[in-house]
N, C-alpha and C positions, 0 to 999 in steps of 0.2 A: 725645531732647533733655530736659535736668534742668527741673522745674516750678520756676520763680520765687518764692524765700521772701516773705513779707509784705513790701512796699516800703517804703522810708522816706518816700515821696513826700507831702509837706504838703499840705493842700486847698488852700491859699492859692497853694501854686504850680505853674505850668504845668512841662510836659515842656521847654521851652526855658530852664526856669532852671534846673532841675535835672540835666537831663542832662551839663554841663559838667564838676560834680563827679561824675557816674555814671563817665564818662569817664575821669577824671582817678585814680579808684580803681586801675584797670586800664591805667594808660596806655600800658605797654610793649606789652601783646597787643593793646590797641585800634590803635596804631599801626600793626601789623603785620597786623590784621583789614581796615582801611580801605586799606593800602596791596594786599592781596589783593582787596578790592573793585572797586575803580578800575582795576586792571591789565588788565581785558579789554574797557576803554574803556565806552563809553555801552551803557546796558541797562538792563531792567526786572528786579528781583529781589524773588521772594515770600519770605514767612518761611523757609521751608525751604532758600530759596538761602541766605541769609544764615547759616543755624545750622550749615548744611554746611560752608560756606567757614570759618565759626568753628574747626569742627572741625579741619579740616586744618591752621589756624595755630597752635591750643592742642591737639594732640594728647594732652597729659597729662589725662586722664578728671578728677583731682580738681581740679586748676589751672580748668579748665572750669566746672567744677561751683560753684566758688567765685565767679567771676566772674559765672553767671548767677544766683546765690542772693541776690545785693543787687541796687539801686535801675536798675543795667544792665540786667540780665537782667530786670526787671520791665517795662522800655521796650521792650526788643526784644520779649518775648513777646505784646505788644500792639502791634508792627508791624504793619501788613498788606501793604505794599510798601514799595521804597525805589527809587528813580528814580537811575540812577547817570550823571552827567555829569561826568570827573573836571575841577578836582580836587574836584569835589562828592559827595555821596551826601544825597539829598532823601528823609527818610521823613515816611510818613504812619502815624499811629498813634493808636488807638481805643481809650484807658484805660478807658472806658465806653460801654456802648450809647447812639449817637445823640451821642456828643460827638468829635470828630475834633482833630486837633493835627498840624501840620505844622513841620518842623525841617530845617533843613541843617547836615552837618557837614563842613566842608572839612579835605583831607589835604595836608601831615603835620602840621599844626599843631592838629588837631582842635578848632578853632572851632565855635562852636555857635551859630546865628541861627536864631529863632523867623521863619516865612514862612505869608504869606496863602496860602488854595487857588487862588487866582488863581498865585501865582507856582509853587504846586506842579505846576499843570495844566500850565504853560509849561515844565516840566522834562519833565512826559512828553510834551508835543508836540515839542520839539527830540530826542527819541530818533526820531521817526517823519519829520519834516522839518525843519531847521531854520531853514531860509530862510521855509517859511509861518510856524512858530512867532514868528519875531521880525519878521514884516510885521504893521507897526501897522493896515493895512487889512482883515487876515483877518478873517474873521466868527466872531463869538463869540455863541453862544447859551447862556442864563441860564435854568433852568429852574426857578429860586428864584421866589420870591411877587413879581410886580411891584410890588406895595404895601409897601416896606420898611416902613412903620410895621404891619403885620399884628402881631399876637402870634407869637411863635415857640415852640416847645416847647423847653427846656432841659434838663429833668429826664427820666432814663431811664424814671422811672415814668410819665410822661406818656405815653408811647409807647404807639399804641393806643387813648388815651381821648381823643381829639381833641374830640369834641362835648361831653364833661365840661368839659375844659379852656376851650374857648370859651365857656361857658355861666358859666363861674367870671371869666373876662375881662370879658364882658358885665355879669356883676351889678356887679363893681367899679366899671364906667362910669357904669352906672344909679343908684348909689347916691349919692343927693346931692340929693334933692328933683326940684322941678318941671323946674326949669331941667338936669339932669342927664339926665331924662327924655324932653325934647324930641327927640333925634334916633329916639327909638321911634316916636313921632307923624308923624315925617318920613318915617320906614320905611312905617309902613301908609300913608301918603298916598300914596306910589309906586307902590301894588299897583294891577295894573290888568290886564285883560283885553280885547283885542278894543277896547278904547277907551273900557271901564268901570268905571267904580271899582270895587275890592274891599275889603271890610273897613269902611272909612270913606270919606268926601269931604272937600273944602276948607273945607266950613263948620266940620269940628272940627281945625281948624289948631295949636291949643295943647294942653299937658297938663290944663291948667284945664277948657277945654271937653270933652275927650274924657273926661276923669273923672267930670262931669256927667253927659255923654250915656250912659254904663254905669251909672251909680246910678239912672237913670230906666228904661232898659232890665231892668235886674236886677230892679227891684221889679215891672215889667210880666209880664217871667218867671217871678215867684213866683206868680202867681195863674192861671196856665196848667199844664193837665196837662203831663208830663214829655214825652209822644210826638206835642206839638200838632207840625205842620209848619211850617215855616221860612213858607211863604207866608201863611199865616193871619196873621202878622206883620208882614210886608215892610213895608208900606205905613209903620204906625207908626213902624219903625226908621228908615226915610228921613226921616222928619220930624226925627228927633232926629241927623240924619248919618249912621248908620251901613248901611252896604251888605251885600250877599251875600259870605257866606266864613266866616262865625261859626259855622255849623255847619246841620244839615237838621232839627233838632228842637229844641225849647225847651229840653230839658235839656243838648243836646250846647253852644248856644248860650250856654247860662248857666255852662257850664263854662268856656267859652272867655274870655268877659267878665270872669269871675272871676279870670283867670289874669293878664289885663291890667291888673285893679285890684290885684292884690295885685304884680305887678312893678313898678310906678309907685310904690305904697306903702311895698314891702319886697322889692327884687328878692333872691330866691335862685336860686342855679343848674339846682335841679329843677324849678322850676316855669317857667324860661325855657326848660328845654329840652324841656320838654312843649308850652310853646305854639307855641315856633318849630315844631317837628313837626308842629302843626294848620295853618299857615298855606298858603294855596293860592298856591304858587309853582311848580309844577314840573306842566307840563301837556306839552309840546313835548319829547321826550328823541331827544339823535342817539347812537348808536353806532359806531364807527368798529373795522372788521375788514377791512384793506386788502388782504393777501397770499392767495395760492393760489387755490384755486376755492370763493367761497362760494354754499353754495346748499342747499336741504332735502332733495334727494333725487341718489343716482350723483354724488355728488363727493369720500366717504370713500375715500381711498386713493389720491387725486390728488396730486399732488407739492403740498407744503407745505401741505396740507389734512387736518385731523385732528379731534381732541378739542375746538379752541377754537372749530369750529364749532357741535358741539351745546353746548358751555357757552353760548355768545351767543345761541343762538337759545331755549334753557332760560331763560336770564336774560330774554330779552325777553318771553316769556310770563308770567313771575311779576312781571316789574316793571309789564305791562298791565294785572295784576288788582290789582295793588297800588294802581296810579294809579287805576283806576275806584273800587276802594273809599274811598279818600281824597278823593275829587271828590264823590262820592254825600254823604260824611260832614260835605263842607265845604257842603253846600247849594248845589251847582252844577249846572247844566243843561250842563254842557261835555264835550267828548269830546277824550281823550288823542292825541296823535299821535307814535309810535314811528319811526325810519327806523334800519335798519342800512346804514350806507352802507360799500360794497365797490366792489371794480373791475369793470368790464364788460369781458368778453373776447368778443371776435368769435370766435375758433378758440375754440370753448366744449367741445369733446370731446363734444357727445352731452348736455351739461348745460344747465340755464336759466342759465348764468352771461353769456348774451349776450344778455339780457330785462333791460330797464332797470329797469322795477318788478315786484317781485313780491310778493304778499300771505303773511304768514308764518302757517301753519298753526296751530291753536287761538287767534285772536286775532281782533280787530274792527277794529282802529285801527294794525297795526303791518305794516309792510312791508320788502322788501329794496329799498336803492336804488343801482343799479349805474351806475359814473360811468366812462368810460374813460379809461386814459393815453395822453397824448399828447405828441407831439414836433414838430419843426419840420417832420416830412413828416406829419402828421396821427396818426389813430388807431393806437396799438400793436395790432395782431391777435392777436399770441401770447400764451402765458401768459409770465411773468417770475418767475426765480426771488426769495424773497424776500431774498437779500444785494443785488440788484441793482436793486429798484425805487426807490431812492434818488432819483435823480436826475429822478424823475417827479413825487415826491410835492408840490413846490409848484404846478406846474400844477393837478394833482389837486386840491389843497385849495380853491384858487378856482374850479375848475368845480365842484366839490362844494357850495360855500358857493350859488353861482347854481343850483344843482340844489334844494336843500334850502328855500333860500326861496321859491323856486316852488313848490313842491309842499305846504309849510308855510304859505306866504303868512304868514310873522313869523318871528322869529328862533328858534331854542331854547332853551329855560330850561336845561338841561342836557346837558352834552357829556361823554361816556364813551369814552377812548381803550382798546383791546387790543392788546398787544405793542408792540414799538418802534416800528414802522411807523405804527398808527394813532395812539399815543399823540404820535407828531411831527405828524401831519395834525391831532389832535383841538387839541393845545397850539396851533398856529398859526392853527387858525379861533377858537379860544376866544379868544385875543388880538385877533384881527381883528374879531370880532363882540362882544366884549366880557362873555362869556359864562362862567359858572362849570364848571371842570372837573373830573372827577373819574377818578383813575387805577381801573383795574379789581378791585385789592382792596378798594377802598370802595364799590364801585359796587352793593351788594346793596339791595334795597327798601328794609328797615329805615334805612339811612341818607339815605333821601331827606329 
């Protein structure tokens, strides 16, 4: 396959804008190519399929290289796949990391029209089941952000730097005086645990009141040794409207207070990132690992059971350790709870996968919670392949939510999904309970 030379695509142009001209440059060859693409009827084509059939149509190597050296070559070489529904070919094109465009080209006139991702997915669904795809009542699951006012990463340079991006976004919104900082006060007022306020109470309900309390507190802390325990000045703090959560020592409390004061006066991304990393907001965590035989012994090598089990268990040990350190540094006398939720299998093949609650080794506050799959005939006793478990997941989610609430006596603060099935259950539960969902690639302890 010849590499495409530098394209003539302008920054202001979309693929839909530039593709008609690209097709016109090689109209004779393109009409023959698209006739070839649609002659086999409905199908999904990958890039190598597109190029292989182009080679059949343009058998002269020099002519083919000339076609691919221009703008059309650039577009085709960035095509990830194409859905063919005669007389149209719909292209999914990724010109840059994190940026997708979708177009459909008609045959024989080579008309080009930009389409939405929903319209493109409809093309793909028609390949599988046209009646279902055209049914207005068919189920559509959107795994995008539920709040469409949330900031979106649009630059490829932002990929992998989400925390930095959010910190910059918050900086831009908090910049603008007391009125702009009021949402920060409202957020701090919302923090509580087991009915007790954290950080501040309702007496500090404006930016001015909070600033005044922080100045009094910082002045008082400056007279204390850095290692003075929080409980030595806790009562005085409460008189000013400040509650637990600022830190476990005079030095740490002073650092946190200074961060808030600086954010109110002149917010900057680094300070915001540091401050939100200290907030007491994560205590109860649920991880979903649904398929296979999930246990701590005698399970590796059983169907659908392998390194994922080891990975999740190691993750839990590190996660509990990190939570305990952070809770202590926040000056709180609270214990975290971590549940790994998986499937209970009555026919457990000599393992503990038929045991509902199992403590996790090398932890104090973490357990495996097993919830059975159920059908209209009751509990499903046998193992089910990970490819066949999806009909049971909605009922499993509801049963798991009830069990989690019973054991934790509260909602989890964070839900982590693992693999497709675990992420599907995690997404359903997060939506149902209004909880933050974290995909597994982001769920290391440092990102809490």
